[in-house]
C-alpha positions in Angstrom: 42.2 155.5 107.3 43.8 156.9 104.1 44.3 160.5 103.1 42.1 162.2 100.6 43.6 161.6 97.0 42.1 164.9 95.8 43.8 167.1 98.3 47.2 168.5 97.2 50.3 166.6 98.6 52.5 169.4 100.1 54.8 167.9 102.6 57.6 165.3 102.2 57.5 162.4 104.6 60.9 163.2 105.7 59.6 166.3 107.6 57.2 163.8 109.7 60.1 161.4 110.0 62.2 164.1 111.8 59.3 164.6 114.4 59.2 160.8 115.0 63.0 160.9 115.4 62.5 163.5 118.1 59.8 161.5 119.8 61.9 158.4 120.0 64.7 160.5 121.3 62.8 162.6 124.0 59.3 161.2 124.2 59.5 157.6 124.0 56.4 157.1 126.0 54.2 158.5 123.0 52.4 155.8 121.0 53.6 156.5 117.5 51.0 154.1 115.9 48.2 155.8 117.5 49.6 159.3 116.6 50.0 158.3 112.9 46.5 156.6 112.8 44.8 160.0 114.0 46.6 161.8 111.4 45.5 159.3 108.7 49.1 158.2 108.1 50.8 154.8 107.8 54.3 154.0 109.1 55.2 152.7 105.7 54.2 156.1 104.2 56.5 157.9 106.6 59.4 155.4 105.8 59.0 156.1 102.1 61.2 159.2 101.3 59.2 159.6 98.1 55.8 160.0 99.8 54.0 163.4 100.4 51.3 164.3 102.8 48.6 167.0 102.6 47.9 170.0 104.7 45.0 168.2 106.7 47.1 165.3 107.6 50.1 167.5 108.9 47.5 169.6 110.8 45.9 166.5 112.4 49.4 165.2 113.2 50.5 168.3 115.0 47.2 168.8 116.9 47.4 165.3 118.3 51.2 165.7 118.8 50.8 168.7 121.1 48.2 166.9 123.1 50.2 163.8 123.8 53.4 165.6 124.6 51.9 168.5 126.3 54.7 170.7 124.6 53.1 173.5 122.5 56.6 174.6 121.2 57.3 171.1 119.9 57.3 172.4 116.2 60.3 174.8 116.9 62.1 172.0 118.7 61.6 169.7 115.9 63.0 172.1 113.7 66.2 172.6 115.8 66.3 168.9 116.0 66.3 168.3 112.3 69.9 169.7 112.1 70.9 168.8 115.5 74.1 166.7 116.1 71.8 164.1 117.9 69.8 163.6 114.7 70.8 161.6 111.8 68.2 162.7 109.6 68.1 163.5 106.0 67.8 167.1 106.6 70.9 167.3 108.5 72.8 165.2 105.7 71.6 168.0 103.1 72.9 170.8 105.4 76.3 169.3 106.0 76.7 168.5 102.4 76.6 172.4 101.4 79.8 173.0 103.3 79.1 176.4 105.1 76.2 178.2 106.8 76.2 181.0 104.2 76.2 178.6 101.2 73.4 176.5 103.3 71.3 179.5 103.5 71.9 180.7 100.2 70.9 177.5 98.5 67.9 176.8 100.8 65.5 177.8 98.1 66.6 175.0 96.0 67.0 172.5 98.6 63.5 173.4 100.3 61.8 172.1 97.0 62.8 168.5 98.2 60.9 168.8 101.5 57.8 171.1 100.8 55.6 172.3 98.0 53.4 174.7 100.0 55.9 177.8 99.7 58.7 179.3 97.7 61.9 180.0 99.5 64.0 183.0 98.3 67.4 183.9 99.9 70.1 186.5 99.4 73.3 187.3 101.2 73.4 190.6 102.9 76.9 190.3 104.5 79.4 187.6 104.8 77.7 186.5 108.0 74.2 187.5 107.3 71.5 186.3 104.9 67.7 187.2 104.2 65.1 184.4 103.5 61.7 185.1 102.3 59.1 182.4 102.3 56.0 182.9 100.3 53.0 180.4 100.4 51.7 179.1 97.1 48.3 180.1 96.0 45.5 178.1 97.8 47.7 176.7 100.6 46.8 177.7 104.2 49.7 177.0 106.3 49.5 176.9 110.1 51.5 179.1 112.7 53.3 176.0 113.8 54.9 175.6 110.5 56.6 179.0 110.8 57.8 178.1 114.0 59.1 174.8 112.7 61.1 177.0 110.0 62.5 179.2 112.6 63.7 176.2 114.6 65.4 174.8 111.6 67.1 178.2 110.4 68.3 178.5 113.9 70.1 175.0 113.9 71.7 175.3 110.5 74.5 177.3 111.8 75.2 174.9 114.7 75.8 172.2 112.2 79.0 174.0 111.2 80.0 174.9 114.8 79.0 178.5 114.2 77.5 180.6 117.2 74.0 181.9 116.3 73.8 185.6 117.0 70.3 186.4 115.8 67.2 185.4 113.9 64.9 188.2 113.1 61.4 187.8 111.8 60.1 191.3 110.8 57.4 190.1 108.7 55.0 187.1 109.1 51.9 186.0 107.0 50.3 185.3 110.4 50.5 189.0 111.5 49.3 190.6 108.3 52.5 190.0 106.2 52.4 189.1 102.5 55.3 186.6 103.3 57.4 185.3 106.0 60.8 187.2 106.1 63.8 186.0 108.1 67.1 187.7 108.7 69.8 185.3 110.0 73.2 186.6 111.3 76.0 184.6 112.9 79.3 185.6 114.7 82.4 186.1 112.5 85.3 183.7 113.5 88.7 185.1 114.7 90.4 183.4 112.0 88.5 185.2 109.4 89.5 188.6 111.2 93.3 187.8 111.2 93.3 186.4 107.6 91.9 190.0 106.7 94.7 191.5 108.8 97.3 189.2 107.0 95.9 190.1 103.7 95.7 193.9 104.1 99.3 193.7 105.6 100.6 192.1 102.4 99.0 194.7 100.3 100.4 197.6 102.4 103.8 196.0 102.5 104.0 195.9 98.7 102.8 199.5 98.7 105.3 200.7 101.1 108.1 198.8 99.5 107.4 200.5 96.2 107.3 203.9 97.9 110.4 203.4 99.6 112.3 202.4 96.6 111.6 205.6 94.8 112.5 207.7 98.0 115.5 205.8 99.4 116.3 202.1 97.9 118.6 201.3 100.8 116.3 202.5 103.5 113.5 200.5 102.0 115.7 197.3 101.9 117.3 197.6 105.1 114.6 199.0 107.4 111.0 199.2 105.9 110.9 195.8 104.1 112.1 193.7 107.2 109.7 195.4 109.3 106.7 194.8 107.2 107.8 191.3 106.5 108.0 190.5 110.1 104.5 192.1 110.6 103.1 190.0 107.7 104.8 186.8 109.0 103.6 187.5 112.5 99.9 188.0 111.1 100.2 184.8 109.1 101.3 183.0 112.3 98.4 184.4 114.3 96.0 183.8 111.7 97.2 180.1 111.1 97.1 179.5 114.8 93.7 180.9 115.4 92.6 178.9 112.5 94.2 175.8 113.5 92.6 176.4 117.1 89.3 176.6 115.5 89.8 173.5 113.2 90.9 171.7 116.5 87.7 172.9 118.3 85.8 171.7 115.5 87.4 168.3 115.4 87.0 168.2 119.2 83.3 169.0 118.7 83.2 166.3 116.1 84.8 163.8 118.6 82.4 164.9 121.2 79.5 164.5 118.7 81.1 161.1 117.7 81.2 159.9 121.5 77.8 161.1 122.1 76.7 159.1 119.0 78.5 156.1 120.3 77.1 156.6 123.7 73.6 157.0 122.1 74.0 153.9 120.1 75.0 152.0 123.2 72.1 153.5 125.0 69.8 152.7 122.1 71.1 149.0 122.2 70.5 148.7 125.9 67.0 150.2 125.4 66.3 148.0 122.5 67.4 144.9 124.6 65.2 146.2 127.3 62.1 146.5 125.2 63.0 143.1 123.5 63.4 141.4 126.9 60.5 142.9 128.5 58.3 142.0 125.3 59.5 138.5 125.5 59.1 138.4 129.3 55.3 139.4 129.2 54.3 137.5 126.1 55.0 134.1 127.6 52.8 134.9 130.7 49.1 135.0 131.2 48.7 136.2 134.8 49.6 139.5 136.3 51.8 138.1 139.0 54.1 136.5 136.5 54.2 139.5 134.2 55.2 141.8 137.0 57.9 139.4 138.4 59.5 138.9 134.9 59.4 142.7 134.2 61.3 143.5 137.3 64.0 140.9 136.5 64.5 142.6 133.2 64.6 146.1 134.8 67.1 145.0 137.4 69.3 143.5 134.8 69.1 146.4 132.3 68.6 149.5 134.1 70.6 151.2 136.9 68.2 151.7 139.6 68.4 150.6 143.2 64.8 150.1 143.8 61.4 149.8 142.0 57.8 149.1 142.6 54.4 148.6 140.8 51.3 149.6 142.4 48.1 148.5 140.6 44.4 149.9 141.1 41.9 147.4 142.7 38.9 146.5 140.7 36.7 149.4 142.0 39.4 151.9 141.1 39.2 153.1 144.7 42.8 152.3 145.9 46.4 151.7 144.7 47.8 148.6 146.1 51.4 147.2 146.1 51.7 144.5 143.6 55.5 143.8 142.9 58.9 145.4 143.7 62.6 144.8 144.2 65.4 146.3 146.2 63.3 146.8 149.4 64.3 145.3 152.7 61.8 142.8 154.5 60.6 145.7 156.7 60.0 147.9 153.8 58.2 145.0 152.0 55.7 144.5 154.8 55.1 148.3 154.9 54.4 148.3 151.2 52.0 145.3 151.5 50.2 147.1 154.3 50.0 150.5 152.5 47.4 151.7 150.2 46.5 155.0 148.5 43.0 156.3 148.1 41.9 157.1 144.6 38.2 157.8 145.6 39.2 160.9 147.8 39.3 164.3 145.8 41.7 165.7 148.6 44.1 163.0 148.0 47.3 164.7 146.5 50.1 162.2 146.8 52.4 162.0 143.8 51.3 158.3 143.1 47.8 159.3 143.0 48.2 162.4 141.0 50.3 160.4 138.4 47.6 157.9 138.1 44.7 160.4 137.8 46.4 162.8 135.4 48.3 160.1 133.5 51.5 162.2 133.9 55.0 161.2 134.7 57.0 162.8 137.5 60.8 163.1 137.9 62.1 164.4 141.5 65.6 164.8 142.2 65.0 166.3 145.6 62.3 165.1 147.7 62.3 168.3 149.8 61.2 170.3 146.7 57.7 168.7 146.8 57.0 167.7 150.3 55.1 170.8 151.1 52.6 169.5 148.4 52.0 166.1 149.8 49.6 164.8 152.5 50.9 163.7 155.8 50.2 160.2 154.7 52.4 160.4 151.6 55.2 162.1 153.7 55.2 159.3 156.3 55.3 156.6 153.6 58.3 158.5 151.8 60.2 158.8 155.1 59.8 155.3 156.1 61.0 154.2 152.7 63.9 156.8 152.8 62.9 158.1 149.3 64.9 161.1 148.0 65.0 161.1 144.2 62.5 159.0 142.2 60.6 158.8 138.8 56.9 157.9 138.9 55.4 156.8 135.6 51.6 155.9 135.1 50.7 152.6 133.8 48.1 153.2 131.0 46.3 151.1 128.5 43.6 152.2 126.2 43.4 155.6 127.8 42.7 154.2 131.2 45.1 154.1 134.0 45.6 150.6 135.6 48.6 151.5 138.1 52.0 153.3 138.5 55.7 152.4 138.0 58.1 154.0 140.5 61.9 153.7 140.6 64.5 155.3 142.8 68.3 155.3 143.8 69.1 155.4 147.4 72.6 153.7 147.4 74.2 155.0 144.2 72.7 158.5 144.5 72.9 158.7 140.8 70.8 161.7 139.5 67.7 160.9 137.3 67.2 162.6 134.1 64.6 163.1 131.4 65.8 160.3 129.3 65.3 158.0 132.2 61.8 159.0 132.5 61.2 158.7 128.8 62.3 155.2 128.7 60.3 154.2 131.9 57.1 155.6 130.1 57.7 153.3 127.2 58.4 150.5 129.5 55.1 151.3 131.5 53.1 151.3 128.2 54.3 147.8 127.4 53.4 146.8 131.2 50.0 148.3 130.9 49.2 146.6 127.6 50.2 143.2 129.1 48.5 143.7 132.2 45.2 144.6 130.5 45.5 141.6 128.3 46.2 139.4 131.4 43.2 140.8 133.0 41.1 140.3 130.0 42.3 136.7 129.9 41.6 135.9 133.3 38.1 137.5 132.8 37.6 135.3 129.8 38.9 132.4 131.7 36.5 133.0 134.6 33.6 133.5 132.3 34.6 130.2 130.5 34.8 128.4 133.8 31.6 129.7 135.0 29.8 128.8 131.8 31.0 125.2 132.2 30.0 125.0 135.8 26.4 126.1 134.7 26.2 123.8 131.9 27.3 120.8 134.2 25.0 121.9 136.9 22.1 122.1 134.5 22.1 118.2 134.1 22.9 117.5 137.7 20.0 119.8 138.8 17.5 117.6 137.2 18.0 114.8 139.9 19.1 115.5 143.5 20.6 111.9 143.4 23.1 112.9 140.7 23.8 116.3 141.8 27.6 116.9 141.9 28.3 113.9 139.7 30.1 116.1 137.1 32.2 117.7 139.8 33.3 114.4 141.4 34.1 112.9 138.1 36.2 115.9 137.3 37.9 115.7 140.8 38.8 112.0 140.2 39.9 112.6 136.4 42.3 115.5 137.6 43.7 113.2 140.2 44.6 110.6 137.6 46.2 113.2 135.4 48.3 114.2 138.3 49.4 110.7 139.1 50.2 110.3 135.4 52.2 113.5 135.2 50.3 114.7 132.3 50.8 118.3 131.0 49.1 121.2 132.4 47.3 121.9 129.0 46.1 118.3 128.6 45.0 118.2 132.2 43.0 121.4 131.6 41.3 119.9 128.6 40.4 116.8 130.7 38.9 119.0 133.1 36.4 120.6 130.9 35.7 117.3 129.1 34.9 115.8 132.5 32.6 118.7 133.4 30.6 118.0 130.3 30.8 114.3 129.7 27.1 113.7 130.6 25.8 117.0 128.9 24.0 114.8 126.3 21.6 113.6 129.0 19.7 116.9 128.5 17.8 115.1 125.8 16.9 112.1 127.9 13.4 112.1 129.6 13.3 112.4 133.4 11.0 109.3 133.4 14.0 107.4 132.2 16.7 109.0 134.1 14.9 108.7 137.4 13.3 105.4 137.0 13.8 103.1 140.0 13.2 99.9 138.5 15.0 98.1 135.7 15.3 99.9 132.2 13.6 98.3 129.3 16.0 97.6 126.2 14.4 100.6 124.5 15.0 102.8 127.6 18.6 101.6 128.0 19.2 102.4 124.3 17.9 106.0 124.8 20.3 106.3 127.8 23.4 105.1 125.8 22.5 107.6 123.2 23.6 110.6 125.7 27.4 109.8 124.6 26.8 110.5 121.1 24.5 113.4 121.9 27.3 114.8 124.2 29.7 114.8 121.3 27.1 116.4 118.8 26.3 119.2 121.2 29.8 120.0 122.2 30.9 119.9 118.5 28.6 123.0 118.1 30.8 124.9 120.5 33.7 126.4 119.0 36.5 124.8 121.1 39.9 126.1 120.2 43.5 125.4 120.9 44.0 123.0 123.9 40.1 122.5 124.2 39.9 121.2 120.5 39.7 117.5 121.8 36.9 118.2 124.2 33.9 116.9 122.1 35.7 113.6 121.1 37.0 112.9 124.6 33.7 113.7 126.4 31.5 111.7 123.8 33.8 108.6 124.0 34.0 108.0 127.8 31.7 104.8 127.6 34.0 103.1 125.1 35.7 100.0 126.4 39.2 98.6 125.8 37.7 95.2 124.2 35.2 97.1 122.1 32.0 96.3 124.0 31.5 99.9 124.7 29.2 102.6 123.0 28.6 104.6 121.0 31.0 103.4 118.3 32.4 100.2 119.8 36.0 101.6 119.7 39.0 99.4 120.9 42.2 99.9 122.6 44.2 102.8 120.9 41.3 103.8 119.0 39.9 105.4 122.1 41.1 108.8 122.9 43.4 108.5 126.1 41.4 111.3 127.8 38.3 109.3 127.4 39.7 106.4 129.1 40.6 108.5 132.1 37.0 109.9 132.2 35.7 106.2 131.9 37.4 105.2 135.1 36.4 108.3 137.1 32.8 108.1 135.8 32.6 104.4 136.6 34.0 104.6 140.1 31.7 107.7 140.9 28.7 105.9 139.7 28.9 102.8 141.5 30.0 104.5 144.8 27.0 106.9 144.7 23.4 106.4 145.4 20.9 106.0 142.3 17.2 105.4 142.1 17.7 101.8 141.3 20.4 100.9 143.9 22.4 102.1 146.8 26.2 103.1 146.9 28.6 100.2 146.6 31.1 99.8 149.3 34.5 101.2 148.7 36.5 98.0 148.9 34.0 96.3 146.6 34.1 99.2 144.1 37.8 99.0 143.9 37.9 95.4 143.5 35.3 95.6 140.7 37.5 98.3 139.0 40.4 96.1 139.2 38.7 93.1 137.7 37.6 95.2 134.7 41.1 96.6 134.2 42.5 95.5 130.8 39.2 94.6 129.5 37.0 97.6 130.0 39.4 100.1 131.4 43.2 101.0 130.8 45.4 99.3 133.2 47.8 102.2 133.9 44.7 104.5 134.4 43.1 102.1 136.9 46.5 101.9 138.8 46.9 105.8 138.7 43.4 106.1 140.2 43.9 103.6 142.9 47.2 105.4 143.9 45.4 108.7 143.9 42.6 107.2 146.2 45.3 105.7 148.5 47.1 109.1 148.8 43.8 111.1 149.7 42.9 109.9 153.2 40.3 112.6 153.4 38.5 111.1 150.2 38.7 107.6 151.5 37.2 108.5 154.8 34.4 110.3 152.9 33.6 107.3 150.7 33.8 104.8 153.5 31.5 106.8 155.8 28.7 107.5 153.2 25.5 105.8 154.0 24.8 102.5 152.7 21.2 102.3 151.8 21.0 98.6 151.2 21.3 96.0 153.8 24.3 93.6 153.5 22.1 90.6 152.7 20.7 92.4 149.5 24.1 93.4 148.1 25.4 91.7 145.2 29.1 90.8 145.2 31.5 89.1 142.8 31.2 85.3 142.9 32.8 83.0 140.2 31.9 79.4 140.6 30.5 76.5 138.6 26.9 76.1 138.9 24.7 72.9 138.0 21.1 73.2 137.8 18.1 71.4 136.6 15.2 73.0 134.9 12.3 71.5 133.0 13.8 67.9 133.4 17.0 69.1 131.8 20.4 69.4 133.4 22.7 71.9 132.4 25.8 73.8 133.8 27.2 77.3 133.9 29.3 79.8 135.7 28.1 82.5 138.1 29.3 86.0 138.1 27.8 87.6 141.2 25.7 86.6 144.1 23.4 87.8 146.9 21.4 86.4 149.6 18.5 86.5 147.3 19.8 85.1 144.1 22.8 85.0 141.6 23.4 85.5 138.0 24.6 82.5 135.9 26.3 82.9 132.5 24.9 80.1 130.2 24.0 80.0 126.6 20.6 77.9 126.8 17.4 79.9 126.6 15.0 79.5 129.6 11.4 81.1 130.1 11.3 83.7 132.9 9.5 82.2 136.0 10.5 78.7 135.3 11.2 76.7 138.5 15.0 75.7 138.9 17.3 73.7 141.1 20.8 74.6 141.6 24.1 73.0 143.1 27.2 75.0 143.7 30.1 75.5 146.0 31.1 79.0 147.3 34.6 80.0 146.5 35.7 80.1 150.1 34.1 76.8 151.2 34.6 74.1 148.6 33.8 71.3 151.2 30.2 72.3 151.8 27.8 71.9 148.8 25.0 74.3 148.6 21.6 73.2 147.1 19.0 75.8 146.3 15.6 76.0 144.8 14.6 79.0 143.0 13.0 80.5 139.8 14.3 82.2 136.7 13.8 85.9 137.4 15.1 87.4 134.4 16.9 86.6 131.1 19.8 88.4 129.4 20.0 87.3 125.8 20.4 88.6 122.3 16.6 89.2 122.1 16.2 90.8 125.5 19.5 92.3 126.9 18.5 93.9 130.2 22.1 94.3 131.4 24.4 95.0 128.5 27.3 94.8 130.8 26.5 91.0 131.7 27.2 88.1 129.5 24.1 86.0 128.1 22.6 84.0 131.0 19.9 84.1 133.5 19.1 85.9 136.8 17.9 83.3 139.3 15.9 84.2 142.5 16.5 81.9 145.5 13.4 80.5 147.0 15.0 78.0 149.5 18.7 77.1 150.2 19.9 73.9 151.8 21.8 73.5 154.3 20.8 77.2 155.3 21.2 80.6 154.0 23.8 81.5 156.8 26.5 80.5 154.5 25.4 83.0 152.0 25.0 85.8 154.5 28.4 85.1 155.8 30.1 85.0 152.5 28.4 88.2 151.2 28.9 90.0 154.4 32.6 89.2 154.4 33.2 90.1 151.0 31.5 93.5 151.4 33.4 94.3 154.4 
């Protein structure tokens, strides 16, 4: 939100910059971005030394500043800080450039024009160490009391820039107390060197006067007695003045050295703090769950900060308790204690320092536990004694104005005292932690919502038919097992999980009459069923899948494609098929043939695996099939479940693979073909010739396990699979034969089918 351009710009951005420097120095936990936004200011405006703000912006800034810092005297503190040694602000550089406090105060009227247009500054020197400054607001300007306090703070600090001791700042007249202007009288202590320089100067004048008088009275007396005496006195005064002045210079140099040392120390501290902030930012930015965030944060805190122990307590979802979430520096016994301890947030009488910090969003620094133990509950006292706490810092972890937990650190080994800057730095750290935790919680909530939505979508299809209930979950389980065996990445595996759950969603557009039909499907019905793959892709493309989920529609919609190009809906071949679709294809096929359906019972485990292997390379990717079989072999519980599931059809009715040459006679014509499967009731023979359904037929063939016994059977053409009517698209062109009579007996068929199935 920008400022009103019609309101006069009165205050230079360097004034606000001084406040921000103070915040970074002593109140680092304050969110400067929020502070500036509340005042309709932008960071780039503050950074621009040529930018000016209006009265409304400055008022909003200060109002918010007092609220977030809790310091109603911060305006005066900022004034002092502007010229303080710890400040490297433009204001301090201006003051230093004026050479002396008298000169600085004398020229303040001119220099003030560079910082404010709200008032006129007039100054006059009353004495060598005293000046009067009068500040008169410009017409139409309505300053606030805090701006007067800010001026006083700055005037107090000017003398300290030159190492002068401040004696007094009088404020006899103020515009906020019925005055026409703000009048300030500033005085500072005279230096000893100035006194001795005066003694020296007066002594020289007096010496010259006495020498002249003695010459007229008695020349020899003047030369032999008076002159040496006064020369000695003057020299002594010069020596004392020089010594005192040198001492003052040395003191000034020492102060400069100390200031330089402090500056270097501050630079090192700032560098460490910058590294801390950067490393914490990097540590939390790479994590999406709370546990990983806290673990990485404590690794950085241990590395960069000098604390013996630290812990983070987070509120539960109901915000009724504070629970231990992470920590460092504690013994195993103390860790166990922390895991079992909680602090009530839902009891008004709770007065533990953790609870108060959480509720009031206020940090606490305690250097002696005995100072606060009378204010604590017995629960908190017992807890503190068991941990051996003596001095500690507690900071609330806050995000978007809401408390989410507390951060606490202490020293029990080094006994190093804790100071305000420690707390300020931890408050800044707690803010970063709070934002990261909130983001992680929001991410977890989104993931849970996303996952729940997927489950509902998948269940909405399965719920249409009790026989297919759980199909999507089982396919997903198998697909994830394949991903694990292939060592696929976490992100790709997650994409496969989602695609597997939704792979049949297109069936929502297929009528129940077709999906639940117990008999064979007509060509038209089967065509409708096949359309579910394309429908799945089209529906999922309407969902805005992003990032790792971008491939979901394509993968889910291609799970019926086959390596040899005989699949659907697009007849893709080999590498044209998305690899994820190849994984789901194997999982879907296996689940489908081992589950009961309206038109058949579940296939035995051994037979299902054999069928999968036979179609490997033609229909399915070989390495995917191998990975799935390895997964099955390693999951003994799953194998037991599959082996134990109820077989609905009797053994004699099962169709098992059987590849053998078949010679048969139909309508007086003898032809030959190759069988693909067989049961005790019939077989399918691949042949290019066309036959009428119901035509009588005589067959002759050998079973693969018994080439010495020829089987002769009479039967009929039960169904035809050709280009005009392809009842089973996965079968080649041929005929299904129903046995009516088998010679020598049907016992051989029973034996073969039963042995193969078992």
